[in-house]
Biopython code that builds the backbone (N, CA, C, O; Angstrom):
import numpy as np
from Bio.PDB.StructureBuilder import StructureBuilder

atoms = [
    (1, "MET", "N", (0.854, -1.081, 0.023)),
    (1, "MET", "CA", (0.042, -0.054, -0.019)),
    (1, "MET", "C", (0.734, 1.272, -0.023)),
    (1, "MET", "O", (1.787, 1.313, 0.613)),
    (2, "SER", "N", (0.398, 2.194, -0.531)),
    (2, "SER", "CA", (1.161, 3.448, -0.786)),
    (2, "SER", "C", (0.872, 4.259, 0.428)),
    (2, "SER", "O", (-0.108, 3.942, 1.104)),
    (3, "ASP", "N", (1.614, 5.275, 0.786)),
    (3, "ASP", "CA", (1.400, 5.999, 2.135)),
    (3, "ASP", "C", (0.095, 6.706, 1.955)),
    (3, "ASP", "O", (-0.625, 6.737, 2.953)),
    (4, "TRP", "N", (-0.334, 7.272, 0.882)),
    (4, "TRP", "CA", (-1.484, 8.227, 0.625)),
    (4, "TRP", "C", (-2.690, 7.181, 1.003)),
    (4, "TRP", "O", (-3.564, 7.517, 1.802)),
    (5, "GLN", "N", (-2.681, 5.991, 0.424)),
    (5, "GLN", "CA", (-3.758, 5.044, 0.529)),
    (5, "GLN", "C", (-3.862, 4.529, 1.941)),
    (5, "GLN", "O", (-4.959, 4.153, 2.354)),
    (6, "THR", "N", (-2.887, 4.491, 2.638)),
    (6, "THR", "CA", (-2.806, 4.159, 4.158)),
    (6, "THR", "C", (-3.453, 5.247, 4.800)),
    (6, "THR", "O", (-4.392, 5.014, 5.561)),
    (7, "PHE", "N", (-3.012, 6.576, 4.556)),
    (7, "PHE", "CA", (-3.565, 7.654, 5.266)),
    (7, "PHE", "C", (-5.120, 7.750, 4.913)),
    (7, "PHE", "O", (-5.895, 8.007, 5.835)),
    (8, "PHE", "N", (-5.593, 7.562, 3.672)),
    (8, "PHE", "CA", (-7.041, 7.612, 3.464)),
    (8, "PHE", "C", (-7.856, 6.528, 3.967)),
    (8, "PHE", "O", (-9.058, 6.613, 4.221)),
    (9, "ASP", "N", (-7.119, 5.491, 4.097)),
    (9, "ASP", "CA", (-7.847, 4.251, 4.669)),
    (9, "ASP", "C", (-7.931, 4.411, 6.203)),
    (9, "ASP", "O", (-8.837, 3.761, 6.724)),
    (10, "MET", "N", (-7.213, 5.101, 6.967)),
    (10, "MET", "CA", (-7.421, 5.391, 8.299)),
    (10, "MET", "C", (-7.514, 4.160, 9.107)),
    (10, "MET", "O", (-8.354, 4.142, 10.006)),
    (11, "GLY", "N", (-6.717, 3.062, 8.899)),
    (11, "GLY", "CA", (-6.609, 2.046, 9.615)),
    (11, "GLY", "C", (-7.918, 1.124, 9.628)),
    (11, "GLY", "O", (-8.108, 0.263, 10.487)),
    (12, "GLY", "N", (-8.804, 1.404, 8.570)),
    (12, "GLY", "CA", (-9.987, 0.445, 8.529)),
    (12, "GLY", "C", (-11.153, 1.442, 8.954)),
    (12, "GLY", "O", (-12.295, 1.015, 8.784)),
    (13, "TYR", "N", (-11.015, 2.619, 9.445)),
    (13, "TYR", "CA", (-12.073, 3.449, 10.091)),
    (13, "TYR", "C", (-12.254, 4.648, 9.161)),
    (13, "TYR", "O", (-12.585, 5.743, 9.616)),
    (14, "ALA", "N", (-12.032, 4.439, 7.831)),
    (14, "ALA", "CA", (-12.069, 5.508, 6.835)),
    (14, "ALA", "C", (-13.678, 6.030, 6.878)),
    (14, "ALA", "O", (-13.984, 7.219, 6.956)),
    (15, "LEU", "N", (-14.439, 5.155, 6.825)),
    (15, "LEU", "CA", (-15.895, 5.619, 6.481)),
    (15, "LEU", "C", (-16.398, 6.445, 7.807)),
    (15, "LEU", "O", (-17.129, 7.431, 7.723)),
    (16, "TYR", "N", (-16.021, 6.032, 8.755)),
    (16, "TYR", "CA", (-16.359, 6.780, 10.093)),
    (16, "TYR", "C", (-15.685, 8.095, 10.059)),
    (16, "TYR", "O", (-16.336, 9.128, 10.213)),
    (17, "VAL", "N", (-14.249, 8.099, 9.841)),
    (17, "VAL", "CA", (-13.565, 9.144, 10.037)),
    (17, "VAL", "C", (-13.929, 10.300, 8.914)),
    (17, "VAL", "O", (-14.152, 11.468, 9.232)),
    (18, "TRP", "N", (-13.955, 9.843, 7.647)),
    (18, "TRP", "CA", (-14.156, 10.818, 6.682)),
    (18, "TRP", "C", (-15.786, 11.242, 6.597)),
    (18, "TRP", "O", (-16.129, 12.351, 6.188)),
    (19, "GLY", "N", (-16.600, 10.369, 6.970)),
    (19, "GLY", "CA", (-18.031, 10.727, 7.192)),
    (19, "GLY", "C", (-18.263, 11.848, 8.176)),
    (19, "GLY", "O", (-18.989, 12.813, 7.938)),
    (20, "SER", "N", (-17.536, 11.637, 9.399)),
    (20, "SER", "CA", (-17.600, 12.589, 10.470)),
    (20, "SER", "C", (-17.041, 13.919, 10.026)),
    (20, "SER", "O", (-17.602, 14.985, 10.278)),
    (21, "PHE", "N", (-15.993, 13.818, 9.403)),
    (21, "PHE", "CA", (-15.277, 15.008, 8.740)),
    (21, "PHE", "C", (-16.309, 15.679, 7.923)),
    (21, "PHE", "O", (-16.550, 16.865, 8.150)),
    (22, "GLY", "N", (-16.916, 15.069, 7.037)),
    (22, "GLY", "CA", (-17.855, 15.711, 6.023)),
    (22, "GLY", "C", (-18.990, 16.203, 6.715)),
    (22, "GLY", "O", (-19.355, 17.337, 6.403)),
    (23, "VAL", "N", (-19.643, 15.581, 7.609)),
    (23, "VAL", "CA", (-20.689, 16.082, 8.529)),
    (23, "VAL", "C", (-20.418, 17.225, 9.120)),
    (23, "VAL", "O", (-21.265, 18.116, 9.059)),
    (24, "SER", "N", (-19.224, 17.439, 9.794)),
    (24, "SER", "CA", (-18.824, 18.564, 10.451)),
    (24, "SER", "C", (-18.557, 19.655, 9.542)),
    (24, "SER", "O", (-18.886, 20.780, 9.917)),
    (25, "ALA", "N", (-18.002, 19.508, 8.382)),
    (25, "ALA", "CA", (-17.703, 20.532, 7.419)),
    (25, "ALA", "C", (-19.189, 21.113, 6.890)),
    (25, "ALA", "O", (-19.378, 22.321, 6.751)),
    (26, "VAL", "N", (-20.131, 20.190, 6.635)),
    (26, "VAL", "CA", (-21.304, 20.837, 6.087)),
    (26, "VAL", "C", (-22.024, 21.522, 7.205)),
    (26, "VAL", "O", (-22.719, 22.477, 6.856)),
    (27, "LEU", "N", (-21.999, 21.232, 8.459)),
    (27, "LEU", "CA", (-22.588, 21.834, 9.604)),
    (27, "LEU", "C", (-21.898, 23.294, 9.813)),
    (27, "LEU", "O", (-22.531, 24.311, 10.096)),
    (28, "MET", "N", (-20.621, 23.225, 9.642)),
    (28, "MET", "CA", (-19.835, 24.479, 9.840)),
    (28, "MET", "C", (-20.134, 25.437, 8.798)),
    (28, "MET", "O", (-20.019, 26.634, 9.062)),
    (29, "ILE", "N", (-20.533, 25.032, 7.556)),
    (29, "ILE", "CA", (-20.856, 25.871, 6.424)),
    (29, "ILE", "C", (-22.245, 26.328, 6.601)),
    (29, "ILE", "O", (-22.523, 27.467, 6.225)),
    (30, "ALA", "N", (-23.213, 25.528, 7.163)),
    (30, "ALA", "CA", (-24.574, 25.759, 7.193)),
    (30, "ALA", "C", (-24.796, 26.779, 8.220)),
    (30, "ALA", "O", (-25.591, 27.700, 8.033)),
    (31, "GLU", "N", (-24.112, 26.644, 9.311)),
    (31, "GLU", "CA", (-24.513, 27.479, 10.646)),
    (31, "GLU", "C", (-24.281, 28.967, 10.193)),
    (31, "GLU", "O", (-25.281, 29.592, 10.546)),
    (32, "PRO", "N", (-23.453, 29.744, 9.608)),
    (32, "PRO", "CA", (-23.371, 30.937, 9.424)),
    (32, "PRO", "C", (-24.518, 31.436, 8.504)),
    (32, "PRO", "O", (-25.036, 32.545, 8.632)),
    (33, "ILE", "N", (-24.862, 30.536, 7.579)),
    (33, "ILE", "CA", (-25.940, 30.894, 6.605)),
    (33, "ILE", "C", (-27.191, 30.922, 7.266)),
    (33, "ILE", "O", (-27.951, 31.832, 6.933)),
    (34, "LEU", "N", (-27.607, 30.042, 8.217)),
    (34, "LEU", "CA", (-28.872, 29.927, 8.951)),
    (34, "LEU", "C", (-28.852, 31.082, 10.060)),
    (34, "LEU", "O", (-29.895, 31.664, 10.358)),
    (35, "LEU", "N", (-27.790, 31.350, 10.579)),
    (35, "LEU", "CA", (-27.670, 32.555, 11.352)),
    (35, "LEU", "C", (-27.954, 33.948, 10.693)),
    (35, "LEU", "O", (-28.651, 34.804, 11.238)),
    (36, "ARG", "N", (-27.410, 34.085, 9.590)),
    (36, "ARG", "CA", (-27.642, 35.235, 8.726)),
    (36, "ARG", "C", (-29.180, 35.284, 8.506)),
    (36, "ARG", "O", (-29.735, 36.370, 8.678)),
    (37, "GLY", "N", (-29.857, 34.291, 8.171)),
    (37, "GLY", "CA", (-31.397, 34.387, 8.004)),
    (37, "GLY", "C", (-32.102, 34.671, 9.243)),
    (37, "GLY", "O", (-33.089, 35.407, 9.210)),
    (38, "ARG", "N", (-31.661, 34.121, 10.423)),
    (38, "ARG", "CA", (-32.313, 34.417, 11.554)),
    (38, "ARG", "C", (-32.249, 35.902, 12.129)),
    (38, "ARG", "O", (-33.127, 36.525, 12.725)),
    (39, "HIS", "N", (-30.966, 36.287, 11.784)),
    (39, "HIS", "CA", (-30.604, 37.700, 12.198)),
    (39, "HIS", "C", (-31.399, 38.780, 11.294)),
    (39, "HIS", "O", (-31.706, 39.868, 11.781)),
    (40, "LYS", "N", (-31.682, 38.480, 10.117)),
    (40, "LYS", "CA", (-32.590, 39.329, 9.336)),
    (40, "LYS", "C", (-34.083, 39.222, 9.908)),
    (40, "LYS", "O", (-34.775, 40.214, 10.137)),
    (41, "ALA", "N", (-34.499, 37.884, 10.112)),
    (41, "ALA", "CA", (-35.803, 37.814, 10.804)),
    (41, "ALA", "C", (-36.055, 38.622, 12.204)),
    (41, "ALA", "O", (-37.087, 39.217, 12.515)),
    (42, "VAL", "N", (-34.971, 38.508, 12.895)),
    (42, "VAL", "CA", (-35.121, 39.341, 14.271)),
    (42, "VAL", "C", (-35.132, 40.737, 14.045)),
    (42, "VAL", "O", (-35.922, 41.424, 14.693)),
    (43, "ILE", "N", (-34.291, 41.315, 13.132)),
    (43, "ILE", "CA", (-34.339, 42.737, 12.859)),
    (43, "ILE", "C", (-35.607, 43.220, 12.224)),
    (43, "ILE", "O", (-36.001, 44.369, 12.423)),
    (44, "LYS", "N", (-36.293, 42.325, 11.423)),
    (44, "LYS", "CA", (-37.586, 42.737, 10.908)),
    (44, "LYS", "C", (-38.637, 42.813, 11.984)),
    (44, "LYS", "O", (-39.429, 43.755, 12.020)),
    (45, "ARG", "N", (-38.653, 41.753, 12.931)),
    (45, "ARG", "CA", (-39.489, 41.652, 13.992)),
    (45, "ARG", "C", (-39.389, 42.864, 15.098)),
    (45, "ARG", "O", (-40.359, 43.417, 15.617)),
    (46, "VAL", "N", (-38.145, 43.126, 15.321)),
    (46, "VAL", "CA", (-37.873, 44.350, 16.209)),
    (46, "VAL", "C", (-38.298, 45.678, 15.672)),
    (46, "VAL", "O", (-38.787, 46.585, 16.345)),
    (47, "ALA", "N", (-38.038, 45.698, 14.274)),
    (47, "ALA", "CA", (-38.536, 46.983, 13.711)),
    (47, "ALA", "C", (-40.101, 47.006, 13.673)),
    (47, "ALA", "O", (-40.635, 48.094, 13.887)),
    (48, "ARG", "N", (-40.844, 45.984, 13.438)),
    (48, "ARG", "CA", (-42.158, 45.771, 13.506)),
    (48, "ARG", "C", (-42.759, 46.310, 14.736)),
    (48, "ARG", "O", (-43.636, 47.174, 14.755)),
    (49, "ILE", "N", (-42.167, 45.676, 15.884)),
    (49, "ILE", "CA", (-42.535, 45.969, 17.218)),
    (49, "ILE", "C", (-42.314, 47.437, 17.603)),
    (49, "ILE", "O", (-43.126, 48.038, 18.306)),
    (50, "ALA", "N", (-41.177, 48.009, 17.117)),
    (50, "ALA", "CA", (-40.983, 49.424, 17.280)),
    (50, "ALA", "C", (-41.998, 50.399, 16.657)),
    (50, "ALA", "O", (-42.379, 51.444, 17.184)),
    (51, "ARG", "N", (-42.412, 49.879, 15.372)),
    (51, "ARG", "CA", (-43.419, 50.605, 14.872)),
    (51, "ARG", "C", (-44.722, 50.641, 15.458)),
    (51, "ARG", "O", (-45.450, 51.634, 15.430)),
    (52, "MET", "N", (-45.070, 49.316, 16.101)),
    (52, "MET", "CA", (-46.325, 49.187, 16.717)),
    (52, "MET", "C", (-46.298, 50.124, 18.143)),
    (52, "MET", "O", (-47.250, 50.808, 18.519)),
    (53, "ASN", "N", (-45.227, 50.023, 18.724)),
    (53, "ASN", "CA", (-45.213, 50.818, 19.984)),
    (53, "ASN", "C", (-44.737, 52.362, 19.932)),
    (53, "ASN", "O", (-44.563, 53.016, 20.960)),
    (54, "ALA", "N", (-44.545, 52.880, 18.631)),
    (54, "ALA", "CA", (-44.127, 54.260, 18.508)),
    (54, "ALA", "C", (-45.659, 55.056, 18.485)),
    (54, "ALA", "O", (-46.666, 54.584, 17.957)),
    (55, "PRO", "N", (-45.574, 56.368, 19.186)),
    (55, "PRO", "CA", (-46.773, 57.014, 19.165)),
    (55, "PRO", "C", (-47.071, 57.506, 17.792)),
    (55, "PRO", "O", (-46.194, 57.682, 16.947)),
    (56, "GLU", "N", (-48.399, 57.731, 17.590)),
    (56, "GLU", "CA", (-48.871, 58.036, 16.274)),
    (56, "GLU", "C", (-48.747, 59.538, 16.397)),
    (56, "GLU", "O", (-48.992, 60.205, 17.402)),
    (57, "VAL", "N", (-48.298, 59.999, 15.131)),
    (57, "VAL", "CA", (-48.185, 61.494, 14.889)),
    (57, "VAL", "C", (-49.568, 61.970, 14.062)),
    (57, "VAL", "O", (-49.768, 61.601, 12.905)),
    (58, "LYS", "N", (-50.404, 62.750, 14.726)),
    (58, "LYS", "CA", (-51.595, 63.323, 14.155)),
    (58, "LYS", "C", (-51.313, 64.705, 13.530)),
    (58, "LYS", "O", (-50.607, 65.552, 14.078)),
    (59, "GLN", "N", (-51.864, 64.848, 12.450)),
    (59, "GLN", "CA", (-51.726, 66.277, 11.610)),
    (59, "GLN", "C", (-52.844, 66.986, 11.594)),
    (59, "GLN", "O", (-52.881, 68.067, 11.006)),
]
sb = StructureBuilder()
sb.init_structure("model")
sb.init_model(0)
sb.init_chain("A")
sb.init_seg("    ")
for serial, (resi, resn, name, xyz) in enumerate(atoms, 1):
    if name == "N":
        sb.init_residue(resn, " ", resi, " ")
    sb.init_atom(name, np.array(xyz, "f"), 0.0, 1.0, " ", f" {name:<3s}", serial, name[0])
structure = sb.get_structure()
């Protein structure tokens, strides 16, 4: 076996090791994307509540 093949085989645990690595990578990429969406939703909600609580200006 070549050194690279041994490395990627991970002593017979390659599926577990690389699967775990892949899932972790996907979650680390997805988290900021999901947080950005939640942040925008919170900003809209706070703005809506602020408009509802603001005193009305009568002319």
